[in-house]
N, CA, C, O and the ligand as a Tripos MOL2 file, in Angstrom:
@<TRIPOS>MOLECULE
protein
  301   299    76     0     0
PROTEIN
NO_CHARGES

@<TRIPOS>ATOM
      1 N          -9.2570    1.6470   25.7110 N.3       1 MET1
      2 CA         -7.9760    1.1350   25.1960 C.3       1 MET1
      3 C          -7.1750    2.2490   24.5280 C.2       1 MET1
      4 O          -7.7200    3.0800   23.8020 O.2       1 MET1
      5 N          -5.8750    2.2460   24.7900 N.am      2 ALA2
      6 CA         -5.0190    3.2600   24.1830 C.3       2 ALA2
      7 C          -4.7960    2.9350   22.7050 C.2       2 ALA2
      8 O          -4.9430    1.7900   22.2780 O.2       2 ALA2
      9 N          -4.4440    3.9490   21.9480 N.am      3 ASP3
     10 CA         -4.1550    3.7400   20.5240 C.3       3 ASP3
     11 C          -2.8760    2.9440   20.3500 C.2       3 ASP3
     12 O          -2.0470    2.8710   21.2570 O.2       3 ASP3
     13 N          -2.7220    2.3430   19.1650 N.am      4 HIS4
     14 CA         -1.4540    1.7060   18.8270 C.3       4 HIS4
     15 C          -0.3930    2.7880   18.6270 C.2       4 HIS4
     16 O          -0.6980    3.9160   18.2400 O.2       4 HIS4
     17 N           0.8340    2.4240   18.8960 N.am      5 GLY5
     18 CA          1.9020    3.4070   18.7700 C.3       5 GLY5
     19 C           2.0440    4.2180   20.0440 C.2       5 GLY5
     20 O           2.6280    5.3020   20.0220 O.2       5 GLY5
     21 N           1.5230    3.7160   21.1540 N.am      6 THR6
     22 CA          1.6790    4.3940   22.4400 C.3       6 THR6
     23 C           2.3500    3.4220   23.4080 C.2       6 THR6
     24 O           2.2370    2.2020   23.2880 O.2       6 THR6
     25 N           3.0440    4.0110   24.3620 N.am      7 ARG7
     26 CA          3.7360    3.1680   25.3210 C.3       7 ARG7
     27 C           2.7600    2.4900   26.2800 C.2       7 ARG7
     28 O           3.0220    1.3800   26.7430 O.2       7 ARG7
     29 N           1.6520    3.1360   26.5800 N.am      8 SER8
     30 CA          0.7020    2.5190   27.5140 C.3       8 SER8
     31 C           0.0900    1.2640   26.8900 C.2       8 SER8
     32 O          -0.1520    0.2750   27.5810 O.2       8 SER8
     33 N          -0.1600    1.3130   25.5750 N.am      9 ARG9
     34 CA         -0.6850    0.1170   24.9070 C.3       9 ARG9
     35 C           0.3620   -1.0030   24.9810 C.2       9 ARG9
     36 O           0.0370   -2.1690   25.2020 O.2       9 ARG9
     37 N           1.6070   -0.6160   24.7920 N.am     10 TYR10
     38 CA          2.6890   -1.6010   24.8280 C.3      10 TYR10
     39 C           2.8280   -2.2040   26.2160 C.2      10 TYR10
     40 O           2.8920   -3.4250   26.3570 O.2      10 TYR10
     41 N           2.8760   -1.3560   27.2480 N.am     11 SER11
     42 CA          3.2310   -1.8640   28.5670 C.3      11 SER11
     43 C           2.0290   -2.3920   29.3470 C.2      11 SER11
     44 O           2.1640   -3.3610   30.0940 O.2      11 SER11
     45 N           0.8430   -1.7680   29.1890 N.am     12 TYR12
     46 CA         -0.3020   -2.2160   29.9950 C.3      12 TYR12
     47 C          -1.1700   -3.2210   29.2650 C.2      12 TYR12
     48 O          -1.7660   -4.1050   29.8800 O.2      12 TYR12
     49 N          -1.2380   -3.0800   27.9340 N.am     13 GLU13
     50 CA         -2.0740   -4.0130   27.1850 C.3      13 GLU13
     51 C          -1.2230   -5.0370   26.4490 C.2      13 GLU13
     52 O          -1.7310   -5.8800   25.7100 O.2      13 GLU13
     53 N           0.0970   -4.9410   26.6710 N.am     14 LEU14
     54 CA          1.0560   -5.9100   26.1480 C.3      14 LEU14
     55 C           0.9690   -6.1140   24.6380 C.2      14 LEU14
     56 O           1.2110   -7.2110   24.1340 O.2      14 LEU14
     57 N           0.6190   -5.0350   23.9170 N.am     15 CYS15
     58 CA          0.5950   -5.1170   22.4640 C.3      15 CYS15
     59 C           2.0230   -5.0720   21.9300 C.2      15 CYS15
     60 O           2.8320   -4.2520   22.3620 O.2      15 CYS15
     61 N           2.3200   -5.9500   20.9980 N.am     16 ARG16
     62 CA          3.6670   -5.9960   20.4180 C.3      16 ARG16
     63 C           3.6460   -5.7440   18.9190 C.2      16 ARG16
     64 O           4.4930   -6.2650   18.1930 O.2      16 ARG16
     65 N           2.6930   -4.9540   18.4480 N.am     17 CYS17
     66 CA          2.6880   -4.5990   17.0290 C.3      17 CYS17
     67 C           3.8480   -3.6260   16.7690 C.2      17 CYS17
     68 O           4.4070   -3.0510   17.7030 O.2      17 CYS17
     69 N           4.1930   -3.4550   15.5100 N.am     18 ASP18
     70 CA          5.3440   -2.6190   15.1540 C.3      18 ASP18
     71 C           5.2560   -1.2240   15.7570 C.2      18 ASP18
     72 O           6.2340   -0.7030   16.2950 O.2      18 ASP18
     73 N           4.0570   -0.6180   15.6580 N.am     19 LYS19
     74 CA          3.8820    0.7580   16.1520 C.3      19 LYS19
     75 C           4.1430    0.8480   17.6570 C.2      19 LYS19
     76 O           4.8130    1.7700   18.1240 O.2      19 LYS19
     77 N           3.6130   -0.1090   18.4040 N.am     20 CYS20
     78 CA          3.7700   -0.0640   19.8610 C.3      20 CYS20
     79 C           5.2010   -0.3930   20.2750 C.2      20 CYS20
     80 O           5.7420    0.2240   21.1930 O.2      20 CYS20
     81 N           5.8150   -1.3670   19.5960 N.am     21 VAL21
     82 CA          7.2160   -1.7010   19.8800 C.3      21 VAL21
     83 C           8.0840   -0.4790   19.6250 C.2      21 VAL21
     84 O           8.9900   -0.1720   20.4000 O.2      21 VAL21
     85 N           7.7970    0.2110   18.5340 N.am     22 GLU22
     86 CA          8.5700    1.4020   18.1900 C.3      22 GLU22
     87 C           8.3630    2.5120   19.2310 C.2      22 GLU22
     88 O           9.3160    3.1860   19.6230 O.2      22 GLU22
     89 N           7.1280    2.6930   19.6680 N.am     23 ALA23
     90 CA          6.8300    3.7190   20.6810 C.3      23 ALA23
     91 C           7.5880    3.4260   21.9740 C.2      23 ALA23
     92 O           8.1160    4.3330   22.6180 O.2      23 ALA23
     93 N           7.6330    2.1550   22.3390 N.am     24 ASN24
     94 CA          8.3470    1.7770   23.5580 C.3      24 ASN24
     95 C           9.8510    1.9980   23.4180 C.2      24 ASN24
     96 O          10.5050    2.4920   24.3360 O.2      24 ASN24
     97 N          10.3940    1.6200   22.2450 N.am     25 ALA25
     98 CA         11.8320    1.8070   22.0040 C.3      25 ALA25
     99 C          12.1950    3.2900   22.0780 C.2      25 ALA25
    100 O          13.2320    3.6700   22.6220 O.2      25 ALA25
    101 N          11.3080    4.1160   21.5130 N.am     26 GLU26
    102 CA         11.5290    5.5650   21.5300 C.3      26 GLU26
    103 C          11.5330    6.0910   22.9760 C.2      26 GLU26
    104 O          12.3710    6.9070   23.3600 O.2      26 GLU26
    105 N          10.5770    5.5980   23.7520 N.am     27 TYR27
    106 CA         10.4980    5.9970   25.1640 C.3      27 TYR27
    107 C          11.7890    5.6200   25.8960 C.2      27 TYR27
    108 O          12.3690    6.4400   26.6080 O.2      27 TYR27
    109 N          12.2340    4.3680   25.7140 N.am     28 LEU28
    110 CA         13.4440    3.9060   26.4040 C.3      28 LEU28
    111 C          14.6630    4.7170   25.9960 C.2      28 LEU28
    112 O          15.5310    5.0170   26.8160 O.2      28 LEU28
    113 N          14.7140    5.0650   24.7160 N.am     29 LYS29
    114 CA         15.8400    5.8620   24.2170 C.3      29 LYS29
    115 C          15.8640    7.2230   24.9250 C.2      29 LYS29
    116 O          16.9120    7.6820   25.3800 O.2      29 LYS29
    117 N          14.6780    7.8610   25.0060 N.am     30 ARG30
    118 CA         14.5970    9.1630   25.6770 C.3      30 ARG30
    119 C          14.9080    9.0300   27.1680 C.2      30 ARG30
    120 O          15.5790    9.8790   27.7550 O.2      30 ARG30
    121 N          14.4070    7.9450   27.7690 N.am     31 TYR31
    122 CA         14.6380    7.7160   29.1910 C.3      31 TYR31
    123 C          16.1360    7.5740   29.4630 C.2      31 TYR31
    124 O          16.6580    8.1830   30.3970 O.2      31 TYR31
    125 N          16.8250    6.7740   28.6540 N.am     32 ARG32
    126 CA         18.2670    6.5720   28.8460 C.3      32 ARG32
    127 C          19.0470    7.8570   28.6190 C.2      32 ARG32
    128 O          19.9990    8.1470   29.3430 O.2      32 ARG32
    129 N          18.6420    8.6310   27.6080 N.am     33 ALA33
    130 CA         19.3140    9.9110   27.3380 C.3      33 ALA33
    131 C          19.1840   10.8110   28.5610 C.2      33 ALA33
    132 O          20.1360   11.4980   28.9280 O.2      33 ALA33
    133 N          18.0030   10.8120   29.1980 N.am     34 GLY34
    134 CA         17.7950   11.5940   30.4110 C.3      34 GLY34
    135 C          18.6850   11.1180   31.5290 C.2      34 GLY34
    136 O          19.2390   11.9160   32.2840 O.2      34 GLY34
    137 N          18.8220    9.7900   31.6310 N.am     35 ASP35
    138 CA         19.6900    9.2170   32.6530 C.3      35 ASP35
    139 C          21.1330    9.6550   32.4690 C.2      35 ASP35
    140 O          21.8190   10.0040   33.4300 O.2      35 ASP35
    141 N          21.5830    9.6310   31.2260 N.am     36 VAL36
    142 CA         22.9590   10.0230   30.9310 C.3      36 VAL36
    143 C          23.1730   11.4810   31.3160 C.2      36 VAL36
    144 O          24.1890   11.8270   31.9200 O.2      36 VAL36
    145 N          22.2070   12.3410   30.9620 N.am     37 ALA37
    146 CA         22.3210   13.7630   31.2930 C.3      37 ALA37
    147 C          22.3540   13.9610   32.8030 C.2      37 ALA37
    148 O          23.1280   14.7690   33.3160 O.2      37 ALA37
    149 N          21.5060   13.2150   33.5110 N.am     38 ARG38
    150 CA         21.4660   13.3280   34.9680 C.3      38 ARG38
    151 C          22.7830   12.8490   35.5880 C.2      38 ARG38
    152 O          23.3240   13.4840   36.4930 O.2      38 ARG38
    153 N          23.2870   11.7220   35.0860 N.am     39 ALA39
    154 CA         24.5460   11.1850   35.6070 C.3      39 ALA39
    155 C          25.6850   12.1720   35.3630 C.2      39 ALA39
    156 O          26.5560   12.3550   36.2120 O.2      39 ALA39
    157 N          25.6640   12.8060   34.1830 N.am     40 ARG40
    158 CA         26.7270   13.7760   33.8680 C.3      40 ARG40
    159 C          26.6400   14.9800   34.8030 C.2      40 ARG40
    160 O          27.6590   15.4640   35.2950 O.2      40 ARG40
    161 N          25.4170   15.4630   35.0470 N.am     41 ALA41
    162 CA         25.2390   16.6110   35.9440 C.3      41 ALA41
    163 C          25.7160   16.2640   37.3610 C.2      41 ALA41
    164 O          26.3690   17.0750   38.0180 O.2      41 ALA41
    165 N          25.3870   15.0610   37.8210 N.am     42 GLU42
    166 CA         25.8300   14.6170   39.1460 C.3      42 GLU42
    167 C          27.3530   14.5760   39.2200 C.2      42 GLU42
    168 O          27.9550   15.0200   40.1990 O.2      42 GLU42
    169 N          27.9570   14.0420   38.1790 N.am     43 SER43
    170 CA         29.4060   13.9180   38.1350 C.3      43 SER43
    171 C          30.0890   15.2870   38.1130 C.2      43 SER43
    172 O          31.1140   15.4920   38.7630 O.2      43 SER43
    173 N          29.5000   16.2240   37.3500 N.am     44 GLU44
    174 CA         30.0660   17.5750   37.3120 C.3      44 GLU44
    175 C          29.9220   18.2660   38.6630 C.2      44 GLU44
    176 O          30.8080   19.0090   39.0870 O.2      44 GLU44
    177 N          28.8050   18.0190   39.3340 N.am     45 LYS45
    178 CA         28.5980   18.5920   40.6590 C.3      45 LYS45
    179 C          29.6340   18.0310   41.6360 C.2      45 LYS45
    180 O          30.2090   18.7740   42.4310 O.2      45 LYS45
    181 N          29.8690   16.7210   41.5740 N.am     46 ALA46
    182 CA         30.8590   16.0900   42.4470 C.3      46 ALA46
    183 C          32.2420   16.6830   42.1980 C.2      46 ALA46
    184 O          33.0180   16.8920   43.1310 O.2      46 ALA46
    185 N          32.5370   16.9500   40.9390 N.am     47 THR47
    186 CA         33.8300   17.5560   40.6030 C.3      47 THR47
    187 C          33.9430   18.9520   41.2190 C.2      47 THR47
    188 O          34.9750   19.2980   41.7950 O.2      47 THR47
    189 N          32.8730   19.7550   41.0940 N.am     48 ARG48
    190 CA         32.9000   21.1100   41.6740 C.3      48 ARG48
    191 C          33.0420   21.0530   43.1950 C.2      48 ARG48
    192 O          33.7730   21.8520   43.7810 O.2      48 ARG48
    193 N          32.3440   20.1130   43.8340 N.am     49 ILE49
    194 CA         32.4590   19.9740   45.2880 C.3      49 ILE49
    195 C          33.8920   19.5910   45.6430 C.2      49 ILE49
    196 O          34.4770   20.1370   46.5790 O.2      49 ILE49
    197 N          34.4500   18.6510   44.8900 N.am     50 GLY50
    198 CA         35.8240   18.2250   45.1280 C.3      50 GLY50
    199 C          36.8050   19.3790   44.9980 C.2      50 GLY50
    200 O          37.7270   19.5220   45.8010 O.2      50 GLY50
    201 N          36.5940   20.2030   43.9700 N.am     51 GLN51
    202 CA         37.4940   21.3470   43.7550 C.3      51 GLN51
    203 C          37.3620   22.3650   44.8880 C.2      51 GLN51
    204 O          38.3570   22.9200   45.3530 O.2      51 GLN51
    205 N          36.1150   22.6050   45.3310 N.am     52 ALA52
    206 CA         35.8970   23.5530   46.4180 C.3      52 ALA52
    207 C          36.5400   23.0350   47.7060 C.2      52 ALA52
    208 O          37.1640   23.8010   48.4400 O.2      52 ALA52
    209 N          36.3900   21.7400   47.9790 N.am     53 CYS53
    210 CA         36.9950   21.1430   49.1690 C.3      53 CYS53
    211 C          38.5160   21.2200   49.0960 C.2      53 CYS53
    212 O          39.1750   21.5400   50.0860 O.2      53 CYS53
    213 N          39.0640   20.9300   47.9330 N.am     54 ALA54
    214 CA         40.5090   20.9580   47.7570 C.3      54 ALA54
    215 C          41.0430   22.3670   47.9820 C.2      54 ALA54
    216 O          42.0730   22.5520   48.6290 O.2      54 ALA54
    217 N          40.3320   23.3640   47.4420 N.am     55 ALA55
    218 CA         40.7590   24.7530   47.6070 C.3      55 ALA55
    219 C          40.7340   25.1410   49.0840 C.2      55 ALA55
    220 O          41.6610   25.7730   49.5890 O.2      55 ALA55
    221 N          39.6710   24.7560   49.7550 N.am     56 TYR56
    222 CA         39.5250   25.0740   51.1760 C.3      56 TYR56
    223 C          40.6200   24.4050   51.9950 C.2      56 TYR56
    224 O          41.2960   25.0490   52.7970 O.2      56 TYR56
    225 N          40.7860   23.1010   51.7820 N.am     57 LEU57
    226 CA         41.7660   22.3350   52.5580 C.3      57 LEU57
    227 C          43.1970   22.7960   52.2950 C.2      57 LEU57
    228 O          43.9870   22.9560   53.2260 O.2      57 LEU57
    229 N          43.5200   23.0070   51.0300 N.am     58 SER58
    230 CA         44.9090   23.3650   50.7020 C.3      58 SER58
    231 C          45.2690   24.7000   51.3270 C.2      58 SER58
    232 O          46.4300   24.9450   51.6550 O.2      58 SER58
    233 N          44.2690   25.5700   51.4930 N.am     59 LYS59
    234 CA         44.5140   26.8840   52.0790 C.3      59 LYS59
    235 C          44.6050   26.7970   53.6030 C.2      59 LYS59
    236 O          45.4950   27.3880   54.2140 O.2      59 LYS59
    237 N          43.6790   26.0590   54.2070 N.am     60 ARG60
    238 CA         43.5910   26.0710   55.6650 C.3      60 ARG60
    239 C          44.2730   24.9100   56.3580 C.2      60 ARG60
    240 O          44.6960   25.0230   57.5090 O.2      60 ARG60
    241 N          44.3780   23.8020   55.6600 N.am     61 HIS61
    242 CA         45.0140   22.6230   56.2710 C.3      61 HIS61
    243 C          45.9480   21.9760   55.2550 C.2      61 HIS61
    244 O          45.7190   20.8460   54.8250 O.2      61 HIS61
    245 N          47.0050   22.7020   54.8720 N.am     62 PRO62
    246 CA         47.8600   22.2080   53.7850 C.3      62 PRO62
    247 C          48.4710   20.8300   54.0530 C.2      62 PRO62
    248 O          48.6430   20.0410   53.1240 O.2      62 PRO62
    249 N          48.8010   20.5360   55.3150 N.am     63 ARG63
    250 CA         49.4040   19.2250   55.5830 C.3      63 ARG63
    251 C          48.4040   18.0940   55.3770 C.2      63 ARG63
    252 O          48.7290   17.0510   54.8100 O.2      63 ARG63
    253 N          47.1890   18.3200   55.8450 N.am     64 ILE64
    254 CA         46.1450   17.3020   55.6360 C.3      64 ILE64
    255 C          45.8690   17.1610   54.1420 C.2      64 ILE64
    256 O          45.7140   16.0580   53.6170 O.2      64 ILE64
    257 N          45.8120   18.3130   53.4750 N.am     65 TYR65
    258 CA         45.5670   18.3040   52.0340 C.3      65 TYR65
    259 C          46.6190   17.4560   51.3180 C.2      65 TYR65
    260 O          46.2950   16.6150   50.4790 O.2      65 TYR65
    261 N          47.9160   17.7010   51.6780 N.am     66 ARG66
    262 CA         49.0040   16.9660   51.0390 C.3      66 ARG66
    263 C          48.8570   15.4590   51.2940 C.2      66 ARG66
    264 O          49.0660   14.6390   50.4000 O.2      66 ARG66
    265 N          48.4890   15.1170   52.5450 N.am     67 ARG67
    266 CA         48.3320   13.7030   52.8800 C.3      67 ARG67
    267 C          47.2170   13.0500   52.0450 C.2      67 ARG67
    268 O          47.3470   11.9130   51.5890 O.2      67 ARG67
    269 N          46.1290   13.7930   51.8610 N.am     68 ILE68
    270 CA         45.0280   13.2650   51.0610 C.3      68 ILE68
    271 C          45.4630   13.1020   49.6120 C.2      68 ILE68
    272 O          45.1700   12.0890   48.9770 O.2      68 ILE68
    273 N          46.1680   14.1120   49.0910 N.am     69 VAL69
    274 CA         46.6280   14.0350   47.6890 C.3      69 VAL69
    275 C          47.5580   12.8350   47.5240 C.2      69 VAL69
    276 O          47.4630   12.0920   46.5480 O.2      69 VAL69
    277 N          48.4670   12.6550   48.5020 N.am     70 GLU70
    278 CA         49.3840   11.5110   48.4060 C.3      70 GLU70
    279 C          48.6210   10.1870   48.4720 C.2      70 GLU70
    280 O          48.9470    9.2350   47.7620 O.2      70 GLU70
    281 N          47.6110   10.1390   49.3270 N.am     71 ALA71
    282 CA         46.8140    8.9140   49.4590 C.3      71 ALA71
    283 C          46.0530    8.6120   48.1560 C.2      71 ALA71
    284 O          45.7630    7.4560   47.8510 O.2      71 ALA71
    285 N          45.7430    9.6560   47.4060 N.am     72 CYS72
    286 CA         44.9900    9.4680   46.1660 C.3      72 CYS72
    287 C          45.9090    9.1970   44.9660 C.2      72 CYS72
    288 O          45.4320    8.8490   43.8860 O.2      72 CYS72
    289 N          47.2190    9.3570   45.1550 N.am     73 ASP73
    290 CA         48.1530    9.0700   44.0640 C.3      73 ASP73
    291 C          48.1630    7.5690   43.7740 C.2      73 ASP73
    292 O          47.8300    6.7450   44.6260 O.2      73 ASP73
    293 N          48.5480    7.2520   42.5720 N.am     74 GLY74
    294 CA         48.6760    5.8520   42.2000 C.3      74 GLY74
    295 C          47.3540    5.1990   41.8520 C.2      74 GLY74
    296 O          47.2280    3.9750   41.8850 O.2      74 GLY74
    297 N          46.3540    6.0320   41.5130 N.am     75 ASP75
    298 CA         45.0870    5.4650   41.0590 C.3      75 ASP75
    299 C          45.2500    4.8410   39.6620 C.2      75 ASP75
    300 O          44.2880    4.3090   39.1070 O.2      75 ASP75
    301 ZN         -0.0760   -1.9680   19.0680 Zn       76 ZN76
@<TRIPOS>BOND
     1     1     2 1
     2     2     3 1
     3     3     4 2
     4     3     5 am
     5     5     6 1
     6     6     7 1
     7     7     8 2
     8     7     9 am
     9     9    10 1
    10    10    11 1
    11    11    12 2
    12    11    13 am
    13    13    14 1
    14    14    15 1
    15    15    16 2
    16    15    17 am
    17    17    18 1
    18    18    19 1
    19    19    20 2
    20    19    21 am
    21    21    22 1
    22    22    23 1
    23    23    24 2
    24    23    25 am
    25    25    26 1
    26    26    27 1
    27    27    28 2
    28    27    29 am
    29    29    30 1
    30    30    31 1
    31    31    32 2
    32    31    33 am
    33    33    34 1
    34    34    35 1
    35    35    36 2
    36    35    37 am
    37    37    38 1
    38    38    39 1
    39    39    40 2
    40    39    41 am
    41    41    42 1
    42    42    43 1
    43    43    44 2
    44    43    45 am
    45    45    46 1
    46    46    47 1
    47    47    48 2
    48    47    49 am
    49    49    50 1
    50    50    51 1
    51    51    52 2
    52    51    53 am
    53    53    54 1
    54    54    55 1
    55    55    56 2
    56    55    57 am
    57    57    58 1
    58    58    59 1
    59    59    60 2
    60    59    61 am
    61    61    62 1
    62    62    63 1
    63    63    64 2
    64    63    65 am
    65    65    66 1
    66    66    67 1
    67    67    68 2
    68    67    69 am
    69    69    70 1
    70    70    71 1
    71    71    72 2
    72    71    73 am
    73    73    74 1
    74    74    75 1
    75    75    76 2
    76    75    77 am
    77    77    78 1
    78    78    79 1
    79    79    80 2
    80    79    81 am
    81    81    82 1
    82    82    83 1
    83    83    84 2
    84    83    85 am
    85    85    86 1
    86    86    87 1
    87    87    88 2
    88    87    89 am
    89    89    90 1
    90    90    91 1
    91    91    92 2
    92    91    93 am
    93    93    94 1
    94    94    95 1
    95    95    96 2
    96    95    97 am
    97    97    98 1
    98    98    99 1
    99    99   100 2
   100    99   101 am
   101   101   102 1
   102   102   103 1
   103   103   104 2
   104   103   105 am
   105   105   106 1
   106   106   107 1
   107   107   108 2
   108   107   109 am
   109   109   110 1
   110   110   111 1
   111   111   112 2
   112   111   113 am
   113   113   114 1
   114   114   115 1
   115   115   116 2
   116   115   117 am
   117   117   118 1
   118   118   119 1
   119   119   120 2
   120   119   121 am
   121   121   122 1
   122   122   123 1
   123   123   124 2
   124   123   125 am
   125   125   126 1
   126   126   127 1
   127   127   128 2
   128   127   129 am
   129   129   130 1
   130   130   131 1
   131   131   132 2
   132   131   133 am
   133   133   134 1
   134   134   135 1
   135   135   136 2
   136   135   137 am
   137   137   138 1
   138   138   139 1
   139   139   140 2
   140   139   141 am
   141   141   142 1
   142   142   143 1
   143   143   144 2
   144   143   145 am
   145   145   146 1
   146   146   147 1
   147   147   148 2
   148   147   149 am
   149   149   150 1
   150   150   151 1
   151   151   152 2
   152   151   153 am
   153   153   154 1
   154   154   155 1
   155   155   156 2
   156   155   157 am
   157   157   158 1
   158   158   159 1
   159   159   160 2
   160   159   161 am
   161   161   162 1
   162   162   163 1
   163   163   164 2
   164   163   165 am
   165   165   166 1
   166   166   167 1
   167   167   168 2
   168   167   169 am
   169   169   170 1
   170   170   171 1
   171   171   172 2
   172   171   173 am
   173   173   174 1
   174   174   175 1
   175   175   176 2
   176   175   177 am
   177   177   178 1
   178   178   179 1
   179   179   180 2
   180   179   181 am
   181   181   182 1
   182   182   183 1
   183   183   184 2
   184   183   185 am
   185   185   186 1
   186   186   187 1
   187   187   188 2
   188   187   189 am
   189   189   190 1
   190   190   191 1
   191   191   192 2
   192   191   193 am
   193   193   194 1
   194   194   195 1
   195   195   196 2
   196   195   197 am
   197   197   198 1
   198   198   199 1
   199   199   200 2
   200   199   201 am
   201   201   202 1
   202   202   203 1
   203   203   204 2
   204   203   205 am
   205   205   206 1
   206   206   207 1
   207   207   208 2
   208   207   209 am
   209   209   210 1
   210   210   211 1
   211   211   212 2
   212   211   213 am
   213   213   214 1
   214   214   215 1
   215   215   216 2
   216   215   217 am
   217   217   218 1
   218   218   219 1
   219   219   220 2
   220   219   221 am
   221   221   222 1
   222   222   223 1
   223   223   224 2
   224   223   225 am
   225   225   226 1
   226   226   227 1
   227   227   228 2
   228   227   229 am
   229   229   230 1
   230   230   231 1
   231   231   232 2
   232   231   233 am
   233   233   234 1
   234   234   235 1
   235   235   236 2
   236   235   237 am
   237   237   238 1
   238   238   239 1
   239   239   240 2
   240   239   241 am
   241   241   242 1
   242   242   243 1
   243   243   244 2
   244   243   245 am
   245   245   246 1
   246   246   247 1
   247   247   248 2
   248   247   249 am
   249   249   250 1
   250   250   251 1
   251   251   252 2
   252   251   253 am
   253   253   254 1
   254   254   255 1
   255   255   256 2
   256   255   257 am
   257   257   258 1
   258   258   259 1
   259   259   260 2
   260   259   261 am
   261   261   262 1
   262   262   263 1
   263   263   264 2
   264   263   265 am
   265   265   266 1
   266   266   267 1
   267   267   268 2
   268   267   269 am
   269   269   270 1
   270   270   271 1
   271   271   272 2
   272   271   273 am
   273   273   274 1
   274   274   275 1
   275   275   276 2
   276   275   277 am
   277   277   278 1
   278   278   279 1
   279   279   280 2
   280   279   281 am
   281   281   282 1
   282   282   283 1
   283   283   284 2
   284   283   285 am
   285   285   286 1
   286   286   287 1
   287   287   288 2
   288   287   289 am
   289   289   290 1
   290   290   291 1
   291   291   292 2
   292   291   293 am
   293   293   294 1
   294   294   295 1
   295   295   296 2
   296   295   297 am
   297   297   298 1
   298   298   299 1
   299   299   300 2
@<TRIPOS>SUBSTRUCTURE
     1 MET1         2 RESIDUE 1 A MET
     2 ALA2         6 RESIDUE 1 A ALA
     3 ASP3        10 RESIDUE 1 A ASP
     4 HIS4        14 RESIDUE 1 A HIS
     5 GLY5        18 RESIDUE 1 A GLY
     6 THR6        22 RESIDUE 1 A THR
     7 ARG7        26 RESIDUE 1 A ARG
     8 SER8        30 RESIDUE 1 A SER
     9 ARG9        34 RESIDUE 1 A ARG
    10 TYR10       38 RESIDUE 1 A TYR
    11 SER11       42 RESIDUE 1 A SER
    12 TYR12       46 RESIDUE 1 A TYR
    13 GLU13       50 RESIDUE 1 A GLU
    14 LEU14       54 RESIDUE 1 A LEU
    15 CYS15       58 RESIDUE 1 A CYS
    16 ARG16       62 RESIDUE 1 A ARG
    17 CYS17       66 RESIDUE 1 A CYS
    18 ASP18       70 RESIDUE 1 A ASP
    19 LYS19       74 RESIDUE 1 A LYS
    20 CYS20       78 RESIDUE 1 A CYS
    21 VAL21       82 RESIDUE 1 A VAL
    22 GLU22       86 RESIDUE 1 A GLU
    23 ALA23       90 RESIDUE 1 A ALA
    24 ASN24       94 RESIDUE 1 A ASN
    25 ALA25       98 RESIDUE 1 A ALA
    26 GLU26      102 RESIDUE 1 A GLU
    27 TYR27      106 RESIDUE 1 A TYR
    28 LEU28      110 RESIDUE 1 A LEU
    29 LYS29      114 RESIDUE 1 A LYS
    30 ARG30      118 RESIDUE 1 A ARG
    31 TYR31      122 RESIDUE 1 A TYR
    32 ARG32      126 RESIDUE 1 A ARG
    33 ALA33      130 RESIDUE 1 A ALA
    34 GLY34      134 RESIDUE 1 A GLY
    35 ASP35      138 RESIDUE 1 A ASP
    36 VAL36      142 RESIDUE 1 A VAL
    37 ALA37      146 RESIDUE 1 A ALA
    38 ARG38      150 RESIDUE 1 A ARG
    39 ALA39      154 RESIDUE 1 A ALA
    40 ARG40      158 RESIDUE 1 A ARG
    41 ALA41      162 RESIDUE 1 A ALA
    42 GLU42      166 RESIDUE 1 A GLU
    43 SER43      170 RESIDUE 1 A SER
    44 GLU44      174 RESIDUE 1 A GLU
    45 LYS45      178 RESIDUE 1 A LYS
    46 ALA46      182 RESIDUE 1 A ALA
    47 THR47      186 RESIDUE 1 A THR
    48 ARG48      190 RESIDUE 1 A ARG
    49 ILE49      194 RESIDUE 1 A ILE
    50 GLY50      198 RESIDUE 1 A GLY
    51 GLN51      202 RESIDUE 1 A GLN
    52 ALA52      206 RESIDUE 1 A ALA
    53 CYS53      210 RESIDUE 1 A CYS
    54 ALA54      214 RESIDUE 1 A ALA
    55 ALA55      218 RESIDUE 1 A ALA
    56 TYR56      222 RESIDUE 1 A TYR
    57 LEU57      226 RESIDUE 1 A LEU
    58 SER58      230 RESIDUE 1 A SER
    59 LYS59      234 RESIDUE 1 A LYS
    60 ARG60      238 RESIDUE 1 A ARG
    61 HIS61      242 RESIDUE 1 A HIS
    62 PRO62      246 RESIDUE 1 A PRO
    63 ARG63      250 RESIDUE 1 A ARG
    64 ILE64      254 RESIDUE 1 A ILE
    65 TYR65      258 RESIDUE 1 A TYR
    66 ARG66      262 RESIDUE 1 A ARG
    67 ARG67      266 RESIDUE 1 A ARG
    68 ILE68      270 RESIDUE 1 A ILE
    69 VAL69      274 RESIDUE 1 A VAL
    70 GLU70      278 RESIDUE 1 A GLU
    71 ALA71      282 RESIDUE 1 A ALA
    72 CYS72      286 RESIDUE 1 A CYS
    73 ASP73      290 RESIDUE 1 A ASP
    74 GLY74      294 RESIDUE 1 A GLY
    75 ASP75      298 RESIDUE 1 A ASP
    76 ZN76       301 GROUP 0 **** ****
């Protein structure tokens, strides 16, 4: 059996004492913080890809680029 104040005791042995509840809450907090960081990194990557595509298109296919920009207006 795992010690109290561990997430495994909370989740596998279904202990709901203060220590285990707290350990689980701490885990979830860290897990969500990781999710937020990952989502932010993904979003920043998408922005960089978008900027690179825009630079490429505006240089090589300015008319298509303009059409895309116009289509994206009014968001
Ligand atoms: Zn416990």
